PAZAPA-4460 file (N, C-alpha, C; in steps of 0.05 Angstrom, whole numbers, plus 32768, in hexadecimal, padded with zeros to 4 digits):
% residues 188
    n_x    n_y    n_z   ca_x   ca_y   ca_z    c_x    c_y    c_z   seq   type   mol
   85E5   8F07   89C8   85D7   8F1B   89BC   85B8   8F10   89B7     1      M     A
   85B7   8EF6   89B2   85A0   8EE2   89AC   858C   8EE8   89C5     2      E     A
   85A0   8EE4   89E7   8592   8EE0   89F8   8588   8EF8   8A05     3      K     A
   8590   8F12   89F7   8587   8F27   8A01   856A   8F2F   89F0     4      I     A
   856D   8F29   89D6   8557   8F2E   89C6   853E   8F1B   89D1     5      N     A
   8545   8EFE   89D9   8534   8EEF   89E4   8528   8EF6   89FB     6      R     A
   8535   8F05   8A0F   8537   8F14   8A26   851C   8F2A   8A1D     7      S     A
   8521   8F37   8A0B   850F   8F4C   8A09   84F7   8F40   89FE     8      L     A
   84F8   8F2F   89E9   84E5   8F27   89DD   84CD   8F17   89EC     9      L     A
   84DC   8F0F   8A07   84C8   8EFD   8A1B   84BA   8F1B   8A2A    10      I     A
   84CC   8F2C   8A32   84BE   8F40   8A45   84AA   8F51   8A33    11      K     A
   84B1   8F57   8A16   8498   8F63   8A08   8481   8F4D   8A05    12      I     A
   8485   8F33   89FF   846E   8F21   89FD   845D   8F20   8A1C    13      H     A
   846A   8F20   8A31   845D   8F1D   8A46   844F   8F33   8A51    14      A     A
   845E   8F4C   8A48   8452   8F63   8A59   8432   8F70   8A42    15      L     A
   843C   8F6A   8A28   8424   8F6A   8A10   8408   8F5C   8A1D    16      L     A
   840C   8F3F   8A24   83FF   8F29   8A2D   83EF   8F33   8A43    17      A     A
   83FD   8F42   8A57   83EE   8F47   8A70   83DE   8F63   8A6C    18      A     A
   83E6   8F74   8A57   83DD   8F8F   8A56   83C2   8F8B   8A47    19      F     A
   83BF   8F79   8A34   83A5   8F6E   8A23   8393   8F60   8A2F    20      I     A
   8399   8F4A   8A43   8387   8F38   8A4D   836F   8F3F   8A56    21      L     A
   8369   8F55   8A5E   8349   8F5D   8A64   8339   8F5E   8A49    22      P     A
   8346   8F6E   8A32   8337   8F70   8A17   8336   8F55   8A0E    23      V     A
   834A   8F48   8A12   8351   8F2B   8A00   833A   8F17   8A0B    24      A     A
   8336   8F19   8A24   831D   8F0E   8A32   8303   8F0F   8A28    25      I     A
   82FF   8F35   8A28   82E6   8F39   8A18   82DC   8F2F   89FD    26      M     A
   82F5   8F2F   89F0   82F0   8F27   89D6   82EE   8F08   89D1    27      F     A
   82FB   8EFA   89DE   82F8   8EDD   89DD   82DF   8ECE   89E5    28      F     A
   82D5   8EDC   8A03   82BD   8ED4   8A07   82A3   8EDB   89F7    29      V     A
   82A4   8EF6   89F0   8292   8EFE   89DD   8290   8EF0   89C6    30      T     A
   82A7   8EED   89B8   82A8   8EDE   8999   82A2   8EC2   89A1    31      G     A
   82A8   8EB5   89B4   82A0   8E97   89B9   8288   8E96   89BD    32      A     A
   827A   8EA7   89CD   825B   8E9D   89D4   824C   8EAE   89B6    33      L     A
   8253   8EBB   89B0   8245   8ECA   8995   8241   8EAE   8980    34      Y     A
   8257   8EA4   897E   8256   8E8C   896C   8248   8E7C   8970    35      T     A
   8237   8E78   898D   8226   8E64   8994   8208   8E74   8996    36      W     A
   820B   8E8A   898E   81ED   8E9C   8990   81E7   8EAA   89AA    37      G     A
   81FA   8EAC   89BC   81F6   8EBB   89D3   8203   8EDA   89D1    38      I     A
   81ED   8EE8   89C9   81F5   8F02   89C2   81F0   8F17   89DD    39      K     A
   81E2   8F11   89ED   81D6   8F22   8A01   81BB   8F2F   89F9    40      G     A
   81AC   8F41   8A08   8193   8F4C   89FF   8194   8F6B   8A00    41      G     A
   8177   8F74   89FE   8176   8F91   8A00   8160   8F93   8A11    42      Y     A
   815A   8FB0   8A17   813F   8FB7   8A25   8136   8FCC   8A0F    43      E     A
   8121   8FC4   8A01   8113   8FD2   89E8   80FF   8FE2   89F2    44      T     A
   8100   8FF9   89E2   80E8   900D   89E5   80DE   9014   89CB    45      V     A
   80C7   9011   89C0   80BF   901A   89A6   80A8   902C   89AC    46      T     A
   80AA   9048   899D   8095   905D   899F   8097   9067   8986    47      Q     A
   807C   9074   8981   8073   9082   896B   807B   90A2   896A    48      E     A
   8089   90A9   8951   808B   90C4   8951   8075   90CF   893D    49      L     A
   806B   90E9   8945   805C   90F6   8935   8068   910B   8928    50      H     A
   8063   9106   8907   807D   911A   88FA   8065   9130   88EC    51      L     A
   807A   9142   88E5   806E   915D   88DA   8065   9157   88BD    52      K     A
   807C   914A   88B2   807B   913F   8895   8087   911C   8896    53      R     A
   807E   9111   887B   808B   90F6   8878   80A7   90F8   8876    54      P     A
   80B6   90E3   8883   80D3   90E0   887F   80DB   90D2   8867    55      I     A
   80F1   90DA   885F   8101   90CD   8842   8115   90BD   8855    56      Q     A
   8120   90AD   883D   8136   9096   8845   814D   90AB   8846    57      G     A
   8152   90C2   884A   8166   90D2   8850   817B   90CE   886A    58      E     A
   818F   90CE   886C   819F   90C1   8883   819B   90DE   8895    59      L     A
   81A7   90F5   8888   81A4   9110   8898   818C   9119   88A6    60      T     A
   8176   9113   8893   8159   9119   88A3   815A   9106   88B9    61      E     A
   815C   90ED   88B6   8152   90DB   88CD   8165   90D9   88E4    62      L     A
   8183   90E3   88DF   818F   90E6   88F5   8185   90FE   8904    63      M     A
   817D   9119   88FB   8178   9128   8906   815F   9126   8918    64      V     A
   814A   9116   8909   812D   9110   8919   8135   90FD   8930    65      L     A
   8148   90E6   892D   8150   90D6   8944   815F   90E9   895F    66      A     A
   8176   90F7   8952   8180   9108   8967   8171   9119   8978    67      K     A
   815C   9125   896A   8152   9136   8979   813D   912A   8989    68      N     A
   8130   9114   897D   8123   9102   8994   8130   90F7   89AC    69      E     A
   8145   90EB   89A9   8159   90E4   89BC   8160   90FC   89D5    70      L     A
   8169   910E   89CB   816E   912A   89D5   8151   9130   89E7    71      K     A
   813C   912C   89DA   8120   9136   89E9   811F   9126   8A00    72      R     A
   8124   9108   89FC   8121   90F2   8A12   8139   90EE   8A28    73      Q     A
   814E   90FE   8A1C   8165   90FD   8A31   8170   90E4   8A2F    74      N     A
   8173   90D8   8A13   817C   90BC   8A14   819C   90C4   8A02    75      V     A
   81B3   90B3   8A0C   81C6   90B9   89FC   81C4   90B2   89E1    76      A     A
   81D8   90BB   89D0   81DD   90B4   89B2   81EA   909B   89B1    77      M     A
   81E4   9089   89A3   81F5   9073   899A   820F   9077   8991    78      P     A
   8226   9068   899D   8240   906F   8995   8248   9067   897A    79      S     A
   823F   9057   896E   823F   904C   894D   8238   905E   893A    80      G     A
   823C   9055   8923   8232   9062   8909   8216   905A   8900    81      K     A
   820B   906E   88F9   81F1   906D   88EF   81EF   905E   88D1    82      A     A
   81D6   9050   88CA   81D8   904F   88AC   81B8   904D   88A0    83      K     A
   81B7   904C   8885   819D   9045   8880   8197   902A   8876    84      I     A
   8184   9019   8882   817E   9003   8877   816D   8FFD   8868    85      K     A
   8169   8FF5   884E   8156   8FF1   883E   8150   8FD8   8839    86      K     A
   8132   8FD3   883A   8128   8FB9   8836   8113   8FBC   8820    87      M     A
   811C   8FBA   8804   8108   8FBB   87F0   8101   8FDC   87F1    88      G     A
   80E9   8FE5   87F1   80E2   9000   87EC   80E4   9011   8808    89      S     A
   80E4   8FFC   881D   80E8   9007   8838   80FF   900A   8844    90      A     A
   80FF   901C   885C   811B   9021   8862   811C   9027   8882    91      F     A
   812B   902C   888E   8132   9035   88AC   814B   903B   88B4    92      Q     A
   8150   9049   88C5   8168   9053   88D3   816F   9043   88E5    93      L     A
   8186   9035   88E0   8192   9027   88F6   81AF   9034   8903    94      E     A
   81AA   903A   891D   81C1   9046   892B   81C7   9035   8944    95      W     A
   81DF   9027   8941   81E9   901D   895D   8200   9023   8964    96      S     A
   8201   901B   8983   8217   9023   8993   8220   9007   89A3    97      G     A
   822F   9011   89B8   8235   8FFB   89CA   8226   8FF9   89E1    98      S     A
   8216   900C   89E6   8201   9006   89F8   81E2   9012   89F2    99      D     A
   81E0   901A   89DA   81C4   9021   89D2   81C7   9024   89B5   100      I     A
   81B0   9011   89AA   81A9   9010   898C   8191   9024   8985   101      N     A
   818D   9030   8972   8178   903D   8968   816D   903A   894B   102      V     A
   8153   9037   894C   8145   902B   8933   8134   9045   892D   103      I     A
   812F   904E   891B   811B   9065   890B   810D   905A   88F5   104      L     A
   80F7   9054   88F1   80EF   9047   88DB   80CC   9059   88D6   105      A     A
   80CD   905B   88B9   80AE   9062   88B1   8096   904E   88B8   106      P     A
   807D   9058   88BB   806B   9044   88BB   805C   9044   88A4   107      T     A
   8042   9037   889F   8029   903A   888B   8026   9058   888F   108      F     A
   8020   9063   88A1   8018   907C   88A6   8028   908D   889F   109      Q     A
   802E   90A4   888C   8042   90B5   8883   804B   90C4   8897   110      P     A
   803C   90C7   88AC   8042   90E2   88BF   8043   90D5   88DD   111      L     A
   804C   90BC   88DD   8056   90AC   88F6   8068   9099   88ED   112      I     A
   8080   9099   88FF   8098   908C   88FE   8096   907F   8917   113      A     A
   80AA   9063   8919   80AD   9058   8936   80CD   905C   8937   114      T     A
   80D2   9063   894F   80EB   9062   895C   80F4   904F   8974   115      L     A
   8104   903F   896D   810D   9024   8980   8121   9027   8989   116      T     A
   8121   902D   89A9   813E   902D   89B9   8144   9019   89C3   117      I     A
   815C   900A   89BB   815D   8FF0   89D0   8179   8FF7   89DC   118      E     A
   8175   8FF3   89F6   818A   8FF4   8A09   819A   8FDB   8A0F   119      E     A
   81B5   8FD9   8A09   81C2   8FBF   8A0C   81C6   8FB7   8A25   120      T     A
   81C4   8F9D   8A2E   81CC   8F8F   8A48   81E7   8F90   8A4B   121      S     A
   81F3   8F8E   8A63   8210   8F8F   8A68   821F   8F81   8A55   122      W     A
   8217   8F64   8A50   8222   8F55   8A3F   8220   8F5D   8A29   123      Y     A
   820B   8F63   8A17   8206   8F6F   89FE   821B   8F85   89FD   124      R     A
   8220   8F99   8A0A   8236   8FAB   8A05   824C   8FA7   8A03   125      Q     A
   8255   8F8E   8A10   8271   8F7F   8A04   8270   8F74   89E7   126      F     A
   8259   8F6D   89E0   8253   8F61   89C7   8257   8F77   89AC   127      V     A
   8247   8F8F   89B9   8247   8FA7   89A9   8265   8FB0   89A4   128      Q     A
   8278   8FA9   89BB   8290   8FBA   89BC   829E   8FA3   89A3   129      L     A
   8298   8F89   89A3   82AD   8F77   8998   82A0   8F7D   8979   130      H     A
   8289   8F81   8979   8282   8F81   8957   828A   8FA5   894E   131      K     A
   829A   8FB3   895D   829E   8FCC   8956   8288   8FDF   8954   132      A     A
   8279   8FDE   8967   8263   8FF2   8967   8268   9008   897E   133      K     A
   8284   9006   898C   8288   901B   89A2   8291   9036   8990   134      G     A
   8296   9045   89A1   82A1   9062   8995   82BE   905D   898F   135      G     A
   82CE   9078   8983   82E7   9075   8979   82FB   906E   8991   136      T     A
   82F9   9071   89A7   830D   906A   89B8   8311   904D   89BF   137      P     A
   82F5   903D   89BE   82F9   9021   89BF   8306   9012   89A7   138      F     A
   82FF   9026   898C   830C   9018   8978   8329   901C   8975   139      K     A
   8330   9030   897E   834C   9031   8980   8358   901A   8993   140      V     A
   834B   901D   89AF   8352   9004   89B7   8356   8FE8   89B3   141      Y     A
   833F   8FE6   89A3   833E   8FC7   8996   8350   8FC4   8984   142      A     A
   835A   8FD9   8974   836E   8FD7   895E   8386   8FD2   896C   143      T     A
   838B   8FE0   8984   83A9   8FDD   8993   83A7   8FC6   899A   144      A     A
   8394   8FB9   89A4   838C   8F9E   89AD   8399   8F8A   899D   145      F     A
   838A   8F88   8981   8393   8F7B   896E   83AF   8F7C   8965   146      A     A
   83BA   8F8E   8965   83DA   8F92   895F   83E8   8F84   8974   147      I     A
   83DC   8F86   8991   83EA   8F82   89A7   83E6   8F5D   89A2   148      G     A
   83D1   8F55   899B   83D1   8F38   899C   83E1   8F2E   8984   149      L     A
   83E3   8F39   8971   83F0   8F32   8959   840E   8F30   8962   150      L     A
   841A   8F45   896E   8435   8F46   897A   843C   8F30   898E   151      L     A
   8426   8F2A   899E   842D   8F12   89B0   842F   8EF5   89A0   152      I     A
   8419   8EF6   8990   841E   8EE0   897A   843B   8EDC   896F   153      L     A
   8442   8EED   8964   845C   8EEE   8953   8472   8EF0   8968   154      I     A
   8474   8EFA   8981   848D   8EF7   898E   8488   8ED5   899F   155      S     A
   8470   8ECD   89A0   8472   8EAF   89AB   847A   8EA0   8998   156      G     A
   8472   8EA2   897E   847F   8E8F   8964   849C   8E93   896A   157      F     A
   84A6   8EAA   8962   84C5   8EB2   8962   84D3   8EA4   897B   158      I     A
   84C7   8EA9   8995   84D5   8E96   89A9   84D5   8E7C   89A5   159      L     A
   84BE   8E72   899D   84BF   8E53   8998   84CF   8E47   8984   160      A     A
   84D0   8E5A   896C   84E1   8E51   8959   8504   8E53   8961   161      L     A
   8506   8E6B   8977   8529   8E6D   897F   852E   8E52   8990   162      Q     A
   8517   8E45   899B   851C   8E31   89B3   8524   8E18   89A3   163      L     A
   853D   8E04   89A1   8540   8DF4   8991   852D   8DDD   8993   164      P     A
   8524   8DD4   89B2   850D   8DC0   89B7   84F3   8DC5   89AD   165      K     A
   84F1   8DDF   89A3   84D2   8DE7   89A1   84D5   8DED   8983   166      L     A
   84E4   8DEA   8970   84E8   8DFE   895A   84D7   8DE4   8943   167      R     A
   84DD   8DCB   8943   84CF   8DBE   8930   84B2   8DB9   893C   168      Q     A
   84A7   8DB6   8952   848F   8DB6   895D   8481   8DCC   8953   169      L     A
   848F   8DE7   8953   847F   8E00   894E   8480   8E02   892E   170      T     A
   848C   8DF9   891D   8489   8DF9   8901   846F   8DE2   88F7   171      I     A
   8475   8DCD   8905   845F   8DB6   8903   843F   8DC1   8908   172      V     A
   8440   8DCE   8922   8427   8DD8   892E   8420   8DED   8917   173      S     A
   8432   8E00   8911   8427   8E1A   8902   841D   8E09   88E8   174      T     A
   842F   8DF7   88E0   8423   8DEB   88C1   8407   8DDD   88C7   175      S     A
   8402   8DD1   88D9   83E9   8DC3   88E0   83D2   8DD7   88DF   176      L     A
   83D9   8DF1   88ED   83C4   8E05   88F8   83C0   8E10   88DD   177      S     A
   83D0   8E13   88C9   83CE   8E1F   88AC   83B7   8E0E   88A1   178      V     A
   83BD   8DF4   88A0   83B2   8DDD   888C   8394   8DE0   88A2   179      V     A
   8393   8DE0   88BA   8375   8DDF   88C6   8365   8DF7   88BC   180      L     A
   836E   8E0A   88BC   8362   8E25   88B6   835A   8E25   889E   181      F     A
   836A   8E20   888C   8360   8E19   886E   834D   8E0A   886B   182      I     A
   8349   8DF0   8878   8339   8DDB   8877   8318   8DE9   8887   183      A     A
   8321   8DF6   889C   8306   8E00   88A9   82F5   8E12   8897   184      M     A
   8307   8E24   8888   82FC   8E3B   8877   82F0   8E30   885B   185      V     A
   82FE   8E1A   8852   82EB   8E10   883B   82D4   8DFD   8843   186      I     A
   82D7   8DED   8859   82C1   8DE1   8867   82A6   8DF2   886F   187      S     A
   82AC   8E0C   886F   8297   8E1C   887B   828E   8E2C   8865   188      S     A
***
């Protein structure tokens, strides 16, 4: 009975590892490089918008203005969520996605606003996906990846505990890992 369970566990472990390898590499590389400040770049265009009336800090109003201007310019909508960022009494719309970011901000002239469109580089697009700036399909995919990775770790841990030669080493390694994790959190 134990051999059948171990065999099934090994198959699940191996198939999950093979299936999530591409997205795991993306998350590992972008996460490690982001830690060192390597985030990728943007091609940025800023332009003035001439308004009929001054804009207020309302999300709906700013979204309508941004969407209309993006449609007029035949620019795709960002895949992420939009928000109002407040800085003291100033505000701006920030709408980010995996391949494009949009910033809409008032100026000192009440009937002029600036619209900044940032198109991501190929590498920055992966960073944006890592940061959950993609659409719903990629968020579902990333959640499935996280569950798959957890299952791989759990199945590997169980497999190691089942092997008498690895049991003590696994317990010691896990204990040291917990201590190191706590120390890193406290020291940071």
